[in-house]
C-alpha atoms as one frame of an Amber mdcrd trajectory, in Angstrom:
protein
  35.050 -20.643   4.295  33.590 -20.116   0.856  30.030 -20.116   2.219  30.853
 -17.488   4.894  32.458 -15.221   2.306  29.390 -15.488   0.076  27.133 -14.412
   2.917  29.347 -11.430   3.681  29.284 -10.422   0.027  25.495 -10.737   0.029
  25.201  -8.385   3.010  27.512  -5.871   1.349  25.505  -6.046  -1.866  22.268
  -5.483   0.054  23.662  -2.399   1.815  25.011  -0.971  -1.452  21.655  -1.561
  -3.131  19.761   0.210  -0.349  22.140   3.153  -0.588  21.757   3.243  -4.381
  17.964   3.175  -4.070  18.180   5.850  -1.349  16.528   3.691   1.243  19.675
   4.522   3.209  20.455   8.235   2.782  23.823   9.927   3.463  24.289  10.459
   7.176  21.636   7.901   8.075  22.465   5.419  10.808  22.426   1.811   9.649
  20.560  -0.797  11.679  22.640  -2.071  14.564  24.707  -5.175  13.988  22.322
  -7.302  16.049  19.211  -5.841  14.401  20.651  -6.407  10.923  21.678  -9.939
  11.831  18.163 -10.709  13.049  16.512  -9.123   9.991  18.738 -11.005   7.533
  18.834 -14.207   9.608  22.620 -14.231   9.675  25.236 -14.359  12.400  26.439
 -11.219  14.138  29.999 -11.948  13.014  28.905 -11.971   9.362  27.275  -8.553
   9.705  30.278  -7.144  11.576  32.644  -8.307   8.836  30.395  -6.874   6.101
  30.092  -3.521   7.875  33.838  -3.328   8.437  34.583  -4.073   4.779  32.114
  -1.414   3.645  33.719   1.014   6.079  37.140   0.194   4.617  35.766   0.997
   1.160  34.402   4.312   2.410  30.787   3.364   1.719  29.876   3.708   5.392
  31.669   5.096   8.408  31.852   4.052  12.051  31.185   6.451  14.918  32.491
   5.145  18.248  29.676   4.349  20.626  27.038   5.251  18.043  27.168   2.775
  15.161  27.672   2.841  11.395  26.450   5.652   9.132  26.161   6.097   5.368
  29.055   8.172   4.041  29.250  10.901   1.409  26.691  12.697  -0.755  23.796
  10.906  -2.392  24.842   9.174  -5.591  22.658   9.488  -8.717  19.729   7.105
  -8.531  20.972   3.917 -10.203  18.038   1.750 -11.228  20.344  -0.976 -12.517
  21.517  -1.530  -8.953  18.029  -1.796  -7.483  16.760  -4.840  -9.357  14.076
  -6.952  -7.655  15.293  -9.854  -5.553  13.465 -12.693  -7.236  15.308 -15.385
  -5.305  13.472 -14.836  -2.035   9.915 -14.360  -0.850   8.895 -10.862   0.167
   7.518 -10.577   3.700   4.534  -8.170   3.465   4.281  -7.821   7.245   7.913
  -6.683   7.408   7.318  -4.204   4.574   4.260  -2.767   6.331   6.182  -2.335
   9.560   9.152  -0.731   7.794   6.942   1.716   5.904   5.455   3.023   9.151
   8.613   2.991  11.264  11.235   4.219   8.777  12.240   7.866   9.068  10.867
  10.520   6.712  13.853  10.913   4.297  13.484   7.323   3.067  11.603   7.066
  -0.213   8.352   5.080   0.030   6.972   5.062  -3.529   4.688   2.082  -2.934
   2.862   3.697  -0.022   1.065   6.380  -2.019   1.576   8.951   0.751   2.018
  12.649   0.129   4.773  14.427   2.066   3.374  15.817   5.312   4.403  19.321
   4.203   1.972  19.078   1.266  -1.069  18.456   3.465  -3.477  21.324   4.228
  -2.741  21.374   7.934  -3.885  24.969   8.485  -7.317  24.170   7.086  -7.515
  21.043   9.212  -6.751  23.046  12.352  -9.486  25.569  11.536 -11.998  22.795
  10.894 -11.194  21.057  14.173 -11.544  24.320  16.094 -14.906  24.939  14.442
 -16.135  21.483  15.437 -14.890  22.004  18.989 -16.819  25.301  19.272 -20.030
  23.935  17.762 -22.991  23.533  20.109 -23.547  19.849  19.327 -22.869  16.490
  20.934 -20.910  15.222  17.943 -17.693  14.972  19.999 -19.293  13.220  22.965
 -22.198  11.140  21.708 -22.160   7.732  20.050 -22.533   7.924  16.285 -24.995
   5.780  14.390 -23.642   2.361  13.345 -23.245   3.536   9.748 -21.501   6.780
  10.714 -22.318  10.502  10.766 -25.423  11.057   8.572 -24.281  14.457   7.283
 -20.993  13.000   6.066 -22.744  10.064   4.415 -25.020  12.477   2.536 -21.949
  14.398   1.364 -20.276  11.198   0.206 -23.424  10.161  -1.667 -23.299  13.433
  -3.624 -19.584  12.997  -4.358 -20.123   9.439  -5.571 -23.002  10.534  -7.787
 -20.621  12.938  -9.531 -18.549   9.914 -10.603 -21.584   7.977 -11.805 -21.971
   5.811  -8.702 -25.528   5.881  -7.373 -25.297   5.071  -3.665 -27.894   6.500
  -1.252 -26.654   7.505   2.232 -28.197   4.409   3.817 -25.975   2.274   1.563
 -22.785   3.990   2.780 -20.901   2.937   5.914 -18.054   4.912   7.493 -14.923
   3.179   8.811 -11.721   4.413  10.421  -9.730   3.920   7.220  -9.750   2.350
   3.790  -7.735  -0.541   5.168 -10.292  -1.152   7.911 -13.041  -1.166   5.291
 -11.267  -3.875   3.317 -10.551  -5.773   6.530 -14.281  -5.779   7.357 -15.071
  -7.038   3.860 -12.558  -9.849   4.303 -14.003 -10.774   7.690 -17.503 -10.932
   6.240 -16.829 -12.714   2.944 -13.706 -14.843   3.367 -12.848 -18.110   5.040
  -9.300 -19.379   5.664  -8.030 -21.066   2.518 -10.065 -18.938   0.102  -8.349
 -17.339  -2.889  -8.242 -13.588  -3.527  -7.044 -11.965  -6.744  -4.863  -8.865
  -6.478  -3.085  -6.772  -9.068   0.568  -7.510  -9.746   2.036  -5.208  -8.592
  -0.393  -3.937  -5.968  -0.408  -1.906  -2.756   1.865  -3.927  -0.452  -0.533
  -3.717   2.502  -3.067  -5.875   0.645  -0.690  -8.837   0.953  -0.199  -8.275
   4.675  -3.952  -8.006   5.220  -4.723 -11.146   3.239  -2.029 -13.093   5.045
  -3.632 -12.094   8.346  -6.900 -13.622   7.100  -5.082 -16.816   6.077  -6.174
 -16.696   2.461  -4.212 -17.217  -0.750  -3.366 -14.150  -2.862  -2.978 -14.658
  -6.620  -1.484 -11.834  -8.672  -2.945 -10.626 -11.974  -0.447  -8.691 -14.146
  -1.442  -5.027 -14.392  -1.133  -3.286 -17.758  -1.407   0.420 -18.694  -5.148
  -0.190 -19.282  -5.937  -2.315 -16.249  -5.598  -5.999 -15.335  -4.503  -8.456
 -18.008  -7.849  -9.876 -19.091  -6.536 -13.241 -20.286  -4.663 -13.762 -17.021
  -7.814 -12.736 -15.156  -9.875 -15.259 -17.136  -7.373 -18.034 -16.432  -7.279
 -17.216 -12.712 -11.075 -17.385 -12.484 -11.063 -20.844 -14.019  -8.102 -22.210
 -12.081  -8.603 -20.750  -8.608 -12.336 -19.922  -8.247 -11.474 -16.772  -6.263
 -13.851 -15.154  -3.787 -12.600 -11.560  -4.101 -10.658  -9.325  -6.461  -9.092
  -6.192  -4.912  -8.024  -3.423  -7.297  -7.638   0.328  -7.901  -9.444   1.766
 -10.922  -8.073   5.317 -10.916  -4.380   6.086 -10.323  -3.420   2.512  -9.627
  -0.929   2.010  -6.808   1.975   1.634  -7.495   1.929   1.880 -11.315  -0.138
   5.065 -11.692  -2.086   3.464 -14.553  -5.830   3.914 -15.047  -8.523   1.414
 -15.962  -9.873   1.754 -19.515 -13.571   1.444 -20.353 -12.953  -1.558 -22.610
 -11.039  -3.424 -19.907 -13.681  -2.527 -17.312 -16.493  -4.002 -19.428 -14.519
  -7.184 -20.165 -13.612  -7.552 -16.508 -17.211  -7.243 -15.352 -18.407  -9.653
 -18.038 -15.974 -12.298 -16.814 -16.840 -11.624 -13.175 -20.525 -11.987 -13.995
 -20.007 -15.647 -14.861 -18.643 -16.423 -11.384 -19.332 -15.734  -7.710 -16.521
 -13.181  -7.592 -16.961  -9.992  -5.558 -14.835  -7.019  -6.643 -13.443  -4.551
  -4.097 -12.689  -1.245  -5.821 -10.274   0.689  -3.601 -10.632   4.293  -4.789
  -8.478   6.301  -2.382  -6.740   8.432  -5.032  -9.862   9.780  -6.763  -9.208
  13.381  -5.714  -5.871  13.395  -7.555  -7.307  12.547 -10.973  -7.305  15.151
 -13.737  -9.496  13.048 -16.039 -11.557  10.538 -14.034 -11.062   6.910 -15.013
 -14.039   4.557 -15.398 -15.310   3.131 -12.143 -16.309  -0.506 -11.929 -18.943
   0.389  -9.341 -20.562   2.824 -11.784 -20.659   0.302 -14.633 -21.841  -2.484
 -12.340 -24.393  -0.502 -10.334 -22.878  -1.900  -7.109 -24.272  -5.339  -7.921
 -21.032  -7.233  -7.311 -18.637  -4.324  -6.736 -17.929  -2.906  -3.265 -16.533
   0.609  -3.588 -14.211   1.935  -0.870 -12.633   5.355  -0.480 -10.606   7.341
   2.008  -9.430  10.851   2.880  -6.199   9.673   4.515  -4.148  10.496   1.406
  -5.759  13.884   0.756  -6.780  15.392   4.114  -5.157  13.599   7.038  -3.802
  10.160   7.836  -3.958  10.865  11.578  -7.579  11.989  11.875  -9.819   8.917
  12.264
């Protein structure tokens, strides 16, 4: 009896926490009893009891034939009630799925996505119409393996402005930043390899690395970049193959790499076989550009990736 009560209390605490963090907004329908039971790996009866107790407290309300909904206005954001759940492993595949399937009102601070209303949709429509009217075969013909030459020349000029010297023939276009990193993993990693990531980092990195059956080791991220001593220790202990990081506007901390940390990082990497993947998808949001590892390194052991999905369109591929 005691064990069942504890599980019910745990469900109630989880629901309250999600409401406090605004993952569940007022008026939002909660997952069905069966869906919640499956997600939390509990019995249906436990979820039913938890929902009914929350309804009795007025936290949620039942609508016959429809389900349970969050009641009342949004409470002030209470960070004390949102503490990390350190007693269980986070499932990165579940997080990735939830981030794409959850409705728009839910906050997704770790995704790094702008609200759709902020995107320059009118300009995108004009550009697409212009391409459609152009007397070229760009919409019907196969592109070169590296991608559209004109776009690669443009990217080479943009990279040069940040101190990264990369000729067009050294640039390859992919469908997304994630696909670029996936290709790098396919080319450089074997199952069982170790990859260093920032702690915290973009959640999708964990899902991607799990798909490649490699071990991810977190390096604490500071306001100036990765913790150098932790990075040094990880190199010695794990002999990692890759290190994936953001230099400018780090996701999710918003920190930026300092020049001193960049030089120390590259010096340590130079004594190993480590390849660094610099994921630079937020460059267009910077007011003062942060140092780029690819610029300091001359692309010797750094692979620089970028994307327009956060600034132009996530749908256009």
